[in-house]
C-alpha positions, 0 to 999 in steps of 0.5 A: 650399821644400826638404826635409832628412832626419832619418832617415826623416822629411823636414823642410820648410824655406825660406831667404830674405833675404841679410843677413850673419847667419843668423836661424832663425825657430823657431815654436812650437806650430803652423806651415805654410810655405805659408799663412804667406805668405798673411797680410800682417802676418806677411809684413811681419815676415818681410820685416823679418827678411830685410832684416837676415839670411838667414832659415831657417824650417821646419815642425817634424816633424808640422806643415805640410809636414813628415812626420808622427810616430807619437809627438809629438817631444820638445824634443830631437828638435825641436832635432835637426831644427833643427840638421839644417836649419842643416847642410843650408843651411851655417849654422854660427851663427844668431840664433834668434828665437822666441816663447811655447812655442817659446822652450823649443826655442830656449833648449835649443838655445842651451844645448846648441850655444852654438857654433851660436847667435849669440844669442836673441830671445825674445818672451813666452818660456815656460820652464815649462808647469805652475803651481807656487810658482816659476812661477805664470804657467803653467796649472794641471792643471785648465786643462790638462785643459780645454785637452786636452778642448777640442782633442780635441773641437773641433780643426779646427772653425771654432767652435774656431778662432773661440774661439782668435782671440778669445783670441790675436788679439782685435783681429781678432774679427769679421774674416771674412777673418782667420778664414778664413786662421786656420782654413786655417793651423791645419788645415794646421799640425796634424791633430786627433790631432797637435794633442792630441799636441803639447799633451800634450808641451807640458804636460810640457816645462820648461826652467827648469833650463836657463836658467842654462846659456844663455851667448849674448847674449839679447834678451827682448821682453815685452808689458806683461801678460806682463812677469813671466814674461819677466822671470823668463827674462831674470833667469836668463840672464847675457847678457840684456836685457829690453825691454817693448813697447807693449801687445799685446792678444793673442799676436801682435806682427805684428798691432799696428803699434806693438809690431811696429815696436818689436820689429823695431827691437830685433831689428835692433839686437840682430842687428847687435850679436851678429853677430860675438860669439865663441861661449862655452866652457860647454855644456849636456850630458847625462852618463851614469854607469854602475857594476857592482853588487858588482864587488869581490865578483865580482872576488874570486869570479872571480879577476884574469884572468877578471875582467879578461876580463869587464870587457873584454866589458863595456867592448866592449858599452858602447862599442858602445851609445855608438856606436849612440846618439851618446855620447862616452866621457869616462872609464872608472874601473875598472868604470864609465863616464862618457859625454856626450850632446847630449840626455837622450833618447839617454842614457836609451835608451843606458842601457836598451839597455846594461841589456838587454845585462848578463844575458848577462854575468851582471852587474848595473849601475846608472846615473845621468843628469843634464843641466846646464852643463859646462866643456870642459877638454882634451876632458873635461867638468867642473863641478857637472853632472858631480858631480850625475850621479855622485851620482845614479848612486850613489843608483840601485838595482841594475838601475836608471836614476835621472835628475834632475828636469831630465832628466825635464822635458826628455824630456816627451812621449817614450814614457819612463815614470818613477817619482817618487823625491822630493827628495834632498840629494846629497852635496857638491852644494848644494840639493835635487834631484828624482829619478825612476827610468826604467821600461819605455817606453810602446809606440808606437801 
């Protein structure tokens, strides 16, 4: 076991196997590197991975052997940790293998870093987290309230974990040895407070708007009872195939011999096929547009020379904030900026910091943030996502940061607070778009 450092946080990881392709086993809600190796059927799955690839497995921050957190990590933060571990072991590209809610992280990573992603294998992927007309398979609000209350009252107790076994691994009900391992594994994975925090973050996470931006080869494995949500994901990814496995009673393929063998056979076939596939050009990016309010009036009031000097100070402040938050300046159109970020959280934090800078200049700005699929052309970004970002910014009020619904979904679990602004038609852009205004972030406790 080794550690990679993400700022002050240490991320625990393991590397095993010597195959020609890298495979990241990106686990979902819980995980603990040590107790993972105490469950023989799960160990067998890892050995199957190791027979075809060099395998990377990590405890995400706040779980297992990794450092804890003050605030549950967002998908963006977890994506950064995964990339950090890949960098630490010299992995340039990898196949990501994940299941259930862990698929959201894998999908976001593949859309954001297609050059680092050889392919995706997703078992029973969950793209949305809350039930609506377009995604009827997720829990509704009442079910989420019940889950949170149950975890708050029971996490860590044997009785609570016994109920989880009945739901997740019904074939092992009454197996005292399995229950003992499951209790150890889950207790080592998450503390009671961390478990509730992760559930809250999961409750708001949604990557449905990201699916169309995933261009890497994708294998979707589905149990028959969860075929529909898996087919939903597969149908929205261009280079995907759906394979329905033999019936799995609970959540874990590795507890069902027939389903496990089929899943590993399909994984081996897929990994052999995608190992040499060239990375695609389109990327998922977050764009930030800023604009000075009433700039024409202010320029007329100050005169050309004074206005030019004020603009230079404005630009210098923005460039300092871009450097601080990892933004890439793409264009400066007179009194506005277009910048790109690898994650929406950074873009919003950059915009908030920039807003705080403006009173010193006597200026007021508006900003818009959107995450979507872009094309890289001569070092610049193009595509409908850029147009959407511009339209979102144009609808912001003075001193306001307006974001698309996609951005709000991707930063679920962060301290950021939003005010819903409803659905809007954006000029020149098809469809209806959910918008929200960024309010002051919640204080961390």
